DOLUMSE-815377 format. One record per residue (C-alpha): x, z, y; residue number from 0. Coordinates in steps of 0.5 Angstrom, whole numbers. Each point is the difference from the previous one (the first is absolute). Layout:
<atoms>
+-------+-------+-------+------+
|    c1 |    c3 |    c2 | senu |
+-------+-------+-------+------+
|     X |     Z |     Y |  NUM |
...
+-------+-------+-------+------+
</atoms>
This chain:
<atoms>
+-------+-------+-------+------+
|    c1 |    c3 |    c2 | senu |
+-------+-------+-------+------+
|     0 |   -74 |  -141 |    0 |
|     5 |    -2 |     5 |    1 |
|     5 |     5 |    -1 |    2 |
|     6 |    -3 |    -4 |    3 |
|     5 |     5 |    -3 |    4 |
|     7 |     1 |     2 |    5 |
|     6 |     0 |    -4 |    6 |
|     2 |     6 |    -4 |    7 |
|     2 |     7 |     4 |    8 |
|     7 |     0 |     3 |    9 |
|     5 |     4 |    -4 |   10 |
|     4 |     6 |     3 |   11 |
|     5 |     5 |    -4 |   12 |
|     1 |     8 |     1 |   13 |
|     5 |    -2 |     6 |   14 |
|    -4 |    -4 |     4 |   15 |
|     0 |     3 |     7 |   16 |
|    -7 |     3 |     2 |   17 |
|    -1 |    -4 |     6 |   18 |
|     0 |    -6 |    -5 |   19 |
|    -5 |     3 |    -5 |   20 |
|    -4 |     2 |     6 |   21 |
|     0 |    -8 |     2 |   22 |
|    -2 |    -2 |    -6 |   23 |
|    -5 |     5 |    -2 |   24 |
|    -3 |    -2 |     7 |   25 |
|    -1 |    -7 |    -2 |   26 |
|    -1 |     0 |    -7 |   27 |
|    -3 |     7 |    -1 |   28 |
|     4 |     0 |    -7 |   29 |
|     7 |    -1 |    -3 |   30 |
|     4 |     0 |    -6 |   31 |
|     5 |     5 |    -1 |   32 |
|     6 |    -2 |    -4 |   33 |
|     2 |     6 |    -5 |   34 |
|    -4 |     5 |     3 |   35 |
|     1 |     4 |    -7 |   36 |
|     7 |    -1 |    -4 |   37 |
|     0 |    -2 |    -7 |   38 |
|     1 |     7 |    -2 |   39 |
|    -6 |     3 |     4 |   40 |
|    -4 |    -6 |    -3 |   41 |
|     2 |     2 |    -7 |   42 |
|    -1 |     7 |     0 |   43 |
|    -7 |    -1 |     3 |   44 |
|    -2 |    -4 |    -5 |   45 |
|     3 |     5 |    -5 |   46 |
|    -4 |     5 |     3 |   47 |
|    -7 |    -3 |     0 |   48 |
|     1 |    -4 |    -7 |   49 |
|    -3 |     6 |    -4 |   50 |
|    -6 |     0 |     5 |   51 |
|    -2 |    -7 |     0 |   52 |
|     0 |     0 |    -7 |   53 |
|    -6 |     5 |     0 |   54 |
|    -4 |    -5 |     5 |   55 |
|    -5 |    -5 |    -3 |   56 |
|     0 |    -6 |     4 |   57 |
|    -6 |    -2 |     5 |   58 |
|    -4 |     5 |     4 |   59 |
|    -4 |     5 |    -2 |   60 |
|    -5 |    -1 |     5 |   61 |
|    -7 |    -2 |    -1 |   62 |
|    -1 |    -4 |     6 |   63 |
|     2 |    -8 |    -1 |   64 |
|     3 |    -1 |     6 |   65 |
|     5 |     6 |    -1 |   66 |
|     1 |    -3 |    -7 |   67 |
|     2 |    -7 |     3 |   68 |
|     4 |     3 |     5 |   69 |
|     4 |     5 |    -5 |   70 |
|     1 |    -6 |    -5 |   71 |
|    -1 |     0 |    -7 |   72 |
|     7 |     0 |    -3 |   73 |
|     3 |     4 |     6 |   74 |
|     2 |     7 |    -1 |   75 |
|     0 |     5 |     6 |   76 |
|     4 |     7 |     0 |   77 |
|    -1 |     5 |     6 |   78 |
|     2 |     7 |     1 |   79 |
|     8 |    -3 |     0 |   80 |
|     2 |     6 |     4 |   81 |
|    -1 |     4 |    -6 |   82 |
|     2 |    -5 |    -5 |   83 |
|     7 |    -2 |     3 |   84 |
|     5 |     4 |     3 |   85 |
|     3 |    -7 |     3 |   86 |
|    -6 |    -2 |     3 |   87 |
|    -1 |     7 |     4 |   88 |
|     7 |     1 |     2 |   89 |
|     3 |    -7 |     1 |   90 |
|    -5 |    -5 |     1 |   91 |
|    -5 |     3 |     5 |   92 |
|     5 |     4 |     3 |   93 |
|     4 |    -6 |     1 |   94 |
|     3 |    -1 |     8 |   95 |
|    -2 |    -8 |     0 |   96 |
|    -7 |     2 |    -3 |   97 |
|    -1 |     5 |     6 |   98 |
|     3 |    -5 |     5 |   99 |
|    -5 |    -5 |    -2 |  100 |
|    -6 |     4 |     0 |  101 |
|     1 |     3 |     6 |  102 |
|     1 |    -7 |     4 |  103 |
|    -7 |    -2 |    -3 |  104 |
|    -4 |     7 |     1 |  105 |
|     4 |     3 |     6 |  106 |
|    -4 |    -3 |     6 |  107 |
|    -6 |     4 |    -3 |  108 |
|     3 |     6 |    -3 |  109 |
|     6 |     4 |    -1 |  110 |
|     0 |     2 |    -7 |  111 |
|    -4 |    -3 |    -6 |  112 |
|    -3 |     1 |    -7 |  113 |
|     2 |    -3 |    -6 |  114 |
|    -7 |    -3 |    -2 |  115 |
|     1 |    -3 |    -7 |  116 |
|     6 |    -1 |    -5 |  117 |
|     0 |    -3 |    -6 |  118 |
|     3 |    -5 |    -5 |  119 |
|    -3 |    -6 |    -1 |  120 |
|     1 |    -4 |    -6 |  121 |
|    -3 |    -7 |    -1 |  122 |
|     0 |    -2 |    -7 |  123 |
|     0 |    -7 |    -3 |  124 |
|    -7 |    -3 |     0 |  125 |
|    -2 |     3 |     7 |  126 |
|    -4 |    -4 |     5 |  127 |
|     2 |     0 |     7 |  128 |
|    -3 |     6 |     4 |  129 |
|    -5 |     0 |     5 |  130 |
|     3 |    -2 |     7 |  131 |
|    -1 |     6 |     4 |  132 |
|     3 |     4 |     6 |  133 |
|     2 |     7 |    -1 |  134 |
|    -2 |     1 |     7 |  135 |
|    -7 |     0 |    -3 |  136 |
|     0 |     7 |    -3 |  137 |
|    -1 |     2 |     7 |  138 |
|    -7 |    -4 |     2 |  139 |
|    -1 |     3 |     7 |  140 |
|     6 |    -4 |     2 |  141 |
|    -2 |    -7 |    -3 |  142 |
|    -4 |    -2 |     5 |  143 |
|     6 |     0 |     5 |  144 |
|     4 |    -4 |    -4 |  145 |
|     7 |    -2 |     3 |  146 |
|    -2 |     4 |     6 |  147 |
|     0 |     6 |    -4 |  148 |
|     6 |     5 |    -1 |  149 |
|     4 |     0 |    -6 |  150 |
|    -3 |     5 |    -5 |  151 |
|     3 |    -1 |    -6 |  152 |
|     7 |    -3 |    -2 |  153 |
|     2 |    -2 |    -8 |  154 |
|     7 |     0 |    -3 |  155 |
|     0 |    -4 |    -7 |  156 |
|     6 |     1 |    -3 |  157 |
|     2 |    -5 |    -6 |  158 |
|     2 |     4 |    -7 |  159 |
|     0 |    -6 |    -4 |  160 |
|     1 |    -8 |     3 |  161 |
|    -5 |    -2 |     4 |  162 |
|    -2 |    -8 |    -2 |  163 |
|    -5 |    -4 |     1 |  164 |
|    -2 |    -1 |    -7 |  165 |
|     0 |     8 |    -1 |  166 |
|    -5 |     2 |     5 |  167 |
|     5 |     1 |     7 |  168 |
|    -4 |     2 |     5 |  169 |
|    -3 |    -5 |     4 |  170 |
|    -1 |     0 |     8 |  171 |
|    -3 |    -4 |     6 |  172 |
|     5 |     1 |     5 |  173 |
|    -3 |     0 |     7 |  174 |
|    -7 |     2 |    -3 |  175 |
|     1 |     6 |     5 |  176 |
|    -1 |    -4 |     6 |  177 |
|    -7 |    -3 |    -3 |  178 |
|    -6 |     1 |     5 |  179 |
|    -4 |     1 |    -6 |  180 |
|     2 |     6 |    -4 |  181 |
|    -6 |    -1 |    -5 |  182 |
|     4 |    -6 |    -2 |  183 |
|     4 |     1 |    -6 |  184 |
|     3 |    -7 |     0 |  185 |
|     0 |    -3 |    -7 |  186 |
|     6 |     0 |    -6 |  187 |
|     2 |    -7 |     2 |  188 |
|     2 |     2 |     7 |  189 |
|     5 |     6 |    -3 |  190 |
|     7 |     0 |    -2 |  191 |
|     4 |     4 |    -5 |  192 |
|     5 |     6 |     2 |  193 |
|     5 |    -2 |    -5 |  194 |
|     4 |     7 |     0 |  195 |
|     6 |     2 |    -5 |  196 |
|     0 |     8 |    -2 |  197 |
|     1 |     4 |     6 |  198 |
|    -2 |    -5 |     5 |  199 |
|    -6 |     3 |     4 |  200 |
|    -6 |    -4 |     4 |  201 |
|    -2 |     4 |     6 |  202 |
|    -6 |    -2 |     3 |  203 |
|    -6 |     3 |     5 |  204 |
|    -7 |     1 |    -3 |  205 |
|    -2 |    -6 |     4 |  206 |
|     3 |    -6 |    -4 |  207 |
|    -4 |    -3 |    -6 |  208 |
|     3 |     1 |    -7 |  209 |
|    -1 |     1 |    -7 |  210 |
|     3 |     0 |    -7 |  211 |
|     2 |    -6 |    -3 |  212 |
|    -3 |    -3 |    -6 |  213 |
|     5 |     1 |    -6 |  214 |
|     0 |    -6 |    -4 |  215 |
|     6 |     2 |    -5 |  216 |
|    -1 |     2 |    -7 |  217 |
|     4 |     6 |     0 |  218 |
|     3 |     2 |     7 |  219 |
|    -3 |     6 |     4 |  220 |
|     1 |     0 |     7 |  221 |
|     1 |     8 |     2 |  222 |
|     0 |     2 |     7 |  223 |
|     0 |     7 |     4 |  224 |
|    -5 |     0 |     6 |  225 |
|    -1 |     5 |     5 |  226 |
|    -4 |     0 |     7 |  227 |
|     1 |     5 |     6 |  228 |
|    -6 |     1 |     5 |  229 |
|     0 |     4 |     7 |  230 |
|    -1 |     7 |    -1 |  231 |
|    -6 |     0 |     4 |  232 |
|    -4 |    -3 |    -5 |  233 |
|    -1 |     7 |    -3 |  234 |
|    -4 |     6 |     2 |  235 |
|     2 |     5 |     5 |  236 |
|     0 |     5 |    -5 |  237 |
|     3 |     0 |    -7 |  238 |
|    -6 |     3 |    -4 |  239 |
|     2 |    -1 |    -7 |  240 |
|     6 |     4 |     1 |  241 |
|    -4 |     6 |     4 |  242 |
|    -7 |     0 |    -4 |  243 |
|     0 |     3 |    -6 |  244 |
|    -2 |    -3 |    -7 |  245 |
|    -5 |     5 |    -1 |  246 |
|    -3 |    -1 |     7 |  247 |
|     0 |    -8 |    -1 |  248 |
|    -4 |     1 |    -7 |  249 |
|    -6 |     3 |     4 |  250 |
|     0 |    -6 |     5 |  251 |
|    -5 |    -7 |    -1 |  252 |
|     4 |    -6 |    -3 |  253 |
|    -1 |    -3 |     7 |  254 |
|     3 |     6 |     4 |  255 |
|     6 |     0 |    -5 |  256 |
|     1 |    -7 |     1 |  257 |
|     0 |     1 |     8 |  258 |
|     6 |     6 |    -1 |  259 |
|     4 |    -5 |    -5 |  260 |
|    -2 |     3 |    -7 |  261 |
|    -3 |    -6 |    -2 |  262 |
|     3 |    -8 |     1 |  263 |
|    -3 |    -4 |     5 |  264 |
|    -3 |    -6 |    -3 |  265 |
|     0 |    -8 |     2 |  266 |
|    -4 |    -3 |    -5 |  267 |
|    -5 |    -4 |     5 |  268 |
|     6 |    -3 |     2 |  269 |
|     3 |    -2 |    -6 |  270 |
|     6 |     5 |     1 |  271 |
|     3 |     5 |    -4 |  272 |
|    -1 |     6 |     5 |  273 |
|     5 |     5 |     2 |  274 |
|     2 |     7 |    -1 |  275 |
|     0 |     0 |    -8 |  276 |
|     5 |     1 |    -6 |  277 |
|     1 |    -6 |    -4 |  278 |
|    -6 |    -3 |     3 |  279 |
|    -4 |     5 |    -3 |  280 |
|    -5 |     5 |     4 |  281 |
|     5 |     6 |     2 |  282 |
|    -6 |     5 |    -1 |  283 |
|     1 |    -1 |    -7 |  284 |
|     7 |     1 |     0 |  285 |
|     0 |     6 |     3 |  286 |
|    -6 |     3 |    -4 |  287 |
|    -6 |     0 |     4 |  288 |
|    -7 |    -1 |    -3 |  289 |
|    -3 |    -6 |     1 |  290 |
|    -7 |     3 |     1 |  291 |
|     3 |     5 |     5 |  292 |
+-------+-------+-------+------+
</atoms>
């Protein structure tokens, strides 16, 4: 490996001019946004999600060993944040700076975009470092094109507690978006931690190698909210789950149900969690489809 890691990402504020932000993103494909959320927003959001996090067990419910390792044995992941948090649905994902940044990355190929996922990630004491990866890998068809591919995903990772090197701050390899070989994910010794205060955000494209850090503390939990956006064209032309009745869907084969969006899309062979799920579980179970239909 000849690619040496660069320094940590540059820092901007909410007042940084858009042209300056675009210049930084063109060079680094990521940036730290200081104070994206106010202390009050962080406090309210944490209060809203605390009861739901209490209900969740740490670790993955998947059978796939690769996914279990990816999710982390001492890590909690809470999804469906739009339902659980008014602060999230009315202030965080509707934040002007969020959309300015997302549009800057995705606008070369799309006008509007989907929220691919939104989850609170809480890394508990004793959790080892996450498998290094690129979010880009969710869309495998683009991977062979590497750095020449369009940006098909971008990620906001907002600290809800302090991010320290000891409690599992996300680790990144700045510059990895420019590597020629996207099969190469680098190694942990090439990473640097993103040290954040509550309300700060790490914003980056799907091409950067990263992963949650190891939490070597005895009692400190590292909590963040992560949400992604991807181009609107990475969906079917027709919104079948909204127009095909459940009664009709129940008569279809599992394969057709999946093609129409009534079942989750698996990626077990890649060791990835898959897509189109509810709390990382099969959506067909959530909406009450008979597994044997």
